[in-house]
N, C-alpha and C positions, 0 to 999 in steps of 0.2 A: 279193579282191573285197569280202567282207563288211567288211574293215577300212576299205577306201576309202569304202564307203557310210556306215559309222558316222562316219568322220572328216568326210564332207560334211554329214551330219545335224547333227554337233556344231557345224560351222562356221556352218550356217544358223541354228541356235538362238542361237549367240553373236552373229551379226549382228543378229538380232531383238532380243535383249536390249540390245545396244549402241544400236540405234534408239530403244528406249524411253528409254534413259538420255540420249540426245542431246536428246530433246524437253523435258527438264527445264530449268527456269529457274535451277536451282542447280548450282554446280560440284560434280563428283564427286571432284576432286582433293583438296580440303580443305573443312572446314566453313566456310561463309561467315558473316561477322559481321553480325548482323541487329539492327536497332532495331525494336521493336514499338510500334505506336501503337493504342491502344484508345479508342474514342469512345463515350460514352454520352449519348444524347439525352434529357434529363430530361422533355420534353413527352410522350414515349411510354413512360415508366417503367411497368413492371408489377410489382406485388408478387408474389413467388414464394411459393406455399404448397404445400409438398410433403408427401407422406405421411411421409417420413423426418424432415422438420423437425417435423411434428406429433408424431411419436413421441418425438423429443428434448424437445419442449416438455412432453409428458406426463411424461417422466422428471424434468424439472426441477420440475414442479408437485408430484410425489410426494415430491421431496427437500426441498421448501421449504414453509414455513408460510404464505407469502403468494403465493397463486395469481395474484392480480391483477397483482402486480409481474412475475411471471414471464411473463405473457402480454404485458405492455407491452414487455419486453425482446425477446422473440421477434419481436413485430411490428416493432419498430424495426430489427431485424437482417435483415428479409426482403429489403429492397432491396439491401443490401450483399452479402448471400449470393448473390443473383441475379447481380450484376455480377462479384463476385470469382470465382465458378464459371465464368462465361463467359470471363473473362480467363485463368484456369488452363487452360481448354480450348484457347484460342487459343495460348497458350504451348506446349502439347503438340502442336498442329498444326505450329508452326514447328520443334520438335525432330524430329517425324516426317519433316519435309522435309529434315532434315540441317543445319539452321541452328544457329549458336552465338549464343545471345541475349546481347548486350552491354548493352542497356538496354531498359526498358519504360516508355513514357509513356502517361499517361492523361489524357483531357480529358472534362469534362462540360459540355455546352452545351445550349441549348434546342432548337436545330434545326441541320441541317447547312449549312455554308457552301457556296453553289453553285459557287464557283470552286475551292476547295481542300478542302472538307469540314471542316477544323479551324479555319480563320481565320488571320489574319496573325500574330498574336502567337504562337500555338502553333507555327506554321510556322517562325518564327524560332528557337524553342526546339529544334525537331527538327533544323534545319540545324546548330545549335551542337553538339548531341549527336553527329550524324553526323561532324562534323569532328573532335571531340575523341576519339571512339572509333575512328575509321578504319573505320566500318561500310561493308560492301559493298552493302547492300540495306536498304530500309525496308519493313516489312510492315504493312499496315492491316487491322484487324479489321472491315472493312466493304467492300462493293462500291463501287468507284469508277467514275464515268462517264469516258468517253474524254477529255473536256475537263479534268476534275480530275486524271487521271493525267498528262496532258501538262503542266499547270501545276505539279504537285508535282515531276516530274522536272526541269523547268527551274529551279525554285527550289532543290531539294536537291542537284542535280548528281550524282545517283546513281540506281540503279534502284529503281523503286517497284512493289511487288506488292500487289494487293488480296487479299481473303479467297478469292474465287472462283479466281483463278489459283493461289493456294497450294494449295487442295484439288486442283485439276487437276494440279499438280506432284507431289503425293503419290501420286495415282492413277498418273501416269506412272512413278514410281519403283517401284511395286509390281506394275505389269502384267507378267506373265510369259508368258501364253499369247498366241497370235496374236489371238484374239478380244478379250482384254482390251486389247491394244495398239490395235486398231482402234477400240474404243469410246472410249478415252482420246483418240486422235487426232481422232475426230469431234467430241468435246466441246471440244477445244482449238481446232479450226478454226472452230466455230461461235461461240466466245468471241472469237476474233481478228477475225472478219469486220467487225463494226461498229466496231472500234477501229483501222481502217486510216487513217481521215481525220486530216489534220493532223499527220502524222509527218515533217514537213520539206518543203523546197521541191521535192525531187526527185519527191514524190508528185503535184505539180501540173503537171509538165512533160509535153509530148507526147513519146512515144517515137519514136526514129528520128533525131533531130538535124537537121542542115542538109539542106534538100532535102525535108523532110517537113512544112513548115508548113501550117497550115490544118486542116480537120476531121480528126480522128484520135482515137486512144484514149489517154487520160492514163495515167500510170503507176499511179495509184490505181485506175482501171477495169481495167487489166491485172492487178493484184494480186487484185482482187476476183473477176475472171473465173477466174484460176488457182485461188483458194481454193474457189470454187463448183464447179469441175470436180473438184477433189480431194475435196470433200464428197460429190458424186454417186458418185465411184468408191468411197469408203470405205463408203457406204450400200449399194452393190451387193455389196461383199464381206461386209458384215454380214448382208445378206439371204441370201447363200449359206450362212452359218453358221446362220441360223435354219432354212433348209431341212433342213440335216443334223440340227439339233435336233428338228425336227418328225418326221423319219423315225425317229430314236431313240425319240421319245416315243411314236409309233404302235406300234412294236415292244413298248414296255413296256406300253402300254395293252391289247395283246392279252391279257395276264394282268393282271386288275385289282389293281394294287398301289397303295394310296393314297400320295400325296406329302404329307409334313408339312415345312413350311418354317420355319426359324429366321429371324426378322427382329428388328430392334432397333437401338438407337443404337450408334454406333461405340464399340468398346472396352467393351461391356456384358458381354463374356465368351462370346459365341456359339460361337467356335471351341473354346474350352476345354470348354464343355458338349457340343459335337458330339463331341469326342474322348472325353469321359467316357462318352458313351452308345454310341458305335460303335467306339471304339478305332481310329479312322481314322488318327491321327497326323498331322493337318494342322497347319500353322503356327499356333502360339499366340504372340501378341505383345502387349505393352502399347502398342505404337505404333498410331496410328489408321489405319484402312483397310488393315490387314495382309492381309485377305481380299478379293480382287476377283473371283476366278473361282469360280463355284459348285461345290460339292462334294456328290455324292450318295453315300449309303451305306445299305445295307439294315439295317433294325433289326427285331428281333423283340419284340413286346409280350407282356405276361403272358398274354393270351388265345391266344397262338401265332400271331396274325396278323403278317404282315410288312408293313412300310411302308418307303418311301424317305425318308430324312431329308436335307434339303437345307440346307447352310450358305451364306448369301448375304452380299453386301456390306452394311456397316453404314451407317446414315443419320446425319445430323448437322444441327445448326441451320443454317438458311439454306443448305441443300444446293443448289448450282447447278441450275437447271432443265435446263440442257444435259446435265448428268450423268444425270438421271432419264430423259430421252428417249434418250440415247446407250446407256444400260445396260439398255434394255428387253429386249434379247436375253438378257442374263444374268438379268434378274429375271422371265423368263417362268416359271421354276419357281415363283415366288411366285404368279403369276397362275393356274397350273394346280393349285396345292396345294389339298387339301381342308381342311386345318387349318393355321393359322398359329400358331407359338409366339412370342409377343412376349417376348423376353428383355430383362429390365430390370435395371440395376445398382442393387440395393437400397441400396447404400451412397452413392449420389450425392446431393448436396445439390440437384440440379436434376431430381429424379425425375419430377415431373409435366410440367415443360417438355419434357423428353426424350421423354416418352410423346406429348405433343401433336405434336412434330416428326415422330415415326415415323407417326403416324395421318395426318398431312398428306401425306407421301409415299405412303402406302398409298392415300389418296384420289386422288392423281394417277395412280396405277397402276390405278385403278378396281377395287380389291379390298377396299374398306373393308367391304363386306357379308359377307366370309367369316368363318366361326367363328374366334375368336381365344382362345387360352388364354394368360394372363399367367404368366410364369415369373420370379419374383423371384430373381435370381442374386446371388452374393456375400454371402449372409446370414451367412456365417462372420465378416464384419466388423462385425456388428451385435450389440448387447447383447440379452439376452432380452426386455426391455421393448420395444425397437425392433422385434423380431421379432413380438411380439404386436400392435403397431400396424399391421403390414403384413398380417397374416393375414386372409384373406377366403376365402369359399367358392369363388370363381371364380379363385383364384390358387394356385400351387404354389411353395413356398419351397425353394430349392436352393442348393447350392454346387458348381459344376462343378469347381472346384479340389480341394475336399475330398471330393467324391463323396457329398455329403449330399442327401437327398430325391430321388434318382434313381428309386427304386422308386414313390414317390408320383407322380412325373411320368409314368412309363410307364403307371400305372393311369389317370391323368387323360386321357392321350392316348387310351387304349382306350375310355373312356367318351364322348369327344367325337366319335370317328370315326363317320360315318354310312355311307360307302361300305364295301361288304363287311362287313356287320354280323356280330356273333357270334350264332350260333344253336345249338340243341341238337337232336339227332336221334338216334333209335334205329335200330340196324342189325341185320340177320341176314344172315350170309354164310358160305359154306363155309370151312373151315379151309385149303383149298387156295389160297384168295385171300390168301396171305401178304403180297404187295406192297401190297394195299389196306390190310390191317391195319397194316402198318408205316407207311404214309403217314398214316393216321389218328393213330397213336401219336406220330408225329413233329410233325404240324401241328395237333393238337387235344388237348384234355384229355379223357381217358376217366374218366367218373365211375362206370361200372359195366361189368363184363365177366364173362361166364360161358360155359361150354361145355356143349352138349347134343349127344351123338353127334358127328357130323362138322360141326356148325354152331357158330358163335360168335355170341353175342348181346352187343352192347355199346351203351352210350350215350356219345356224343361231343359235346363242346361246343367250337366253333371257328368259324373264318371260313366264311361261306356259300360262297365261291368254292371252298373245298376240299371241304366236305361235299356240296355239290351235284354234284360230279364223280362221286360214287358213289351217286347217288340211286336207282339200280337195286337197291341193297341195303337201301333204307329198309325198316324192319320193317312199317309199315302198308302201304306200297306192295306189298311182297311178299305180304302176306296178301290184298290186293285181287286181285292176279293169280291167287293160288291159288284164291280163291272163284270167279273167273270160269272157271277150268278145271274 
């Protein structure tokens, strides 16, 4: 009987996994050959100035006699650094989705072409590259309107995927739990809904055929109705997940344990740092969005306080709004957290831009006002001078991979937490209360301990939630009771 139950459970899990795979726009049988198209609009160019580039510039100045020349070179490279880093990120997105990159095309223009985004000349070039390489798909590092996507597919005679759909595909690939699959499906449905129009003559025909002429429901209306019904159903299932999470949270909140949430740009090393702090053994991957489902693990701080550390999904430039709204159930741990650890890739050339994108998403989640501790990760990839350029009082420099700076991080978390503060109390209790003494020794630091007769006098420094459980043994409280007697 147990074997059959186990087999059925395995079958259900396999079916769920295969469902997530079926939602992907990429083939799982082989790596699809992809042509990447990146477009930079010069009218909206922004010069990227990052702390990392400033540190590199400082190093160049120290190594050169001509500081003015160094500044000019660094300034002229700012724009190229911004675009090149964005292009490298887009290529990594494509690889994370399982694509084989056969060509990368770049266009710089003042403004987008309303019909095709790139213009007729570049479109002819893309068509030639697709034909010569035998590409299966064309990926655009930009969000396409429904009409642009329709025009591009007609001209290129192959599938066209924009940045939003590419990110959704990566999420579908990595969704493993039922909750994650529901959230991905909701985001995909909301993405597809406004893109139904104009997908062929069949969409404009009345359903039913001969004998059903006249007022009726078009195929387009039928598809919209079906998608809306499915959206409502998925939202109901996600609400059920939220109810379960609320019940679990209420049980946790019965004992005040603060939640500390890791947030940050995708591939900043959050899961590696999470493992280094908790030894949880969660998946560590250089691929983007390897973590979709939140992970919670208990962590003990130097003060002996215990917190719940949460690993969350990473953010990215131009993160689709549908994903932010769909993943609210997962990101509730961020909303409930007392402290956010903003994990940043210290070696990234887009350090400040990544920070701005994370803060933008936190603003959408309405948690921008929460206490934030900046954690500069991957400092093992920096030179000593670059480390000095990043050092600040409100930052902690760590390497999750090498285990550097973890003690400093734990102390910083201790100092930032307000809930369940660390207090110091003096106790007087009978030696027969061995369980109380053991609990204080395990959960607090004893700075003084002495014996007088059958009494134990001790001074403990630890979380208020623990010490207040034994307030009947407070020294001054005991003296007050004795004086009243």
